[in-house]
Phi, psi and omega in degrees: 000318180300321180296319179290321176299318179296315180300319179293321179293328180279324182224078186292351180257016182261103186302323185298327179296318177294318179301310183293324175295322177299323179293326176294314178301318180298319179293334178271009182060032175256069189297322180297317178294321177299314179299320179300317180289321176296320177299316180294319177302319181285331173296321182282327180217092184290003178249016188274092186305316181301324180292319175298316183297312182289325176294321177300316181300318178295312179303314181297321178296336180261011178076013178267070189294327180299311179293316182298316181292322177299313179294320179297322178293320177296316178302317181294321178299332179262012171103004181239096190255002188298319181291319178297315179299318179294318180294322177294320181294332177274351183084011180282331181230155176269000000 
């Protein structure tokens, strides 16, 4: 976590640093903080498929299927379809 905080302080416009810090928060079950970092990563790079995918997974896990499916579709449009495929198989997304 310290490394990502340092990277963000040195290069605050680098989307990947926010994304990777968000993945650490997600693994620590700090979903709100993870969402904040994924949101920032997407503000900086609106084509960043991993951030859409991981944000979709959090939304879907919290029953926010409209948001989750929208993000999963965006991730898939940019080449990362695993969350969308899993959500479709569960019936969460069309």
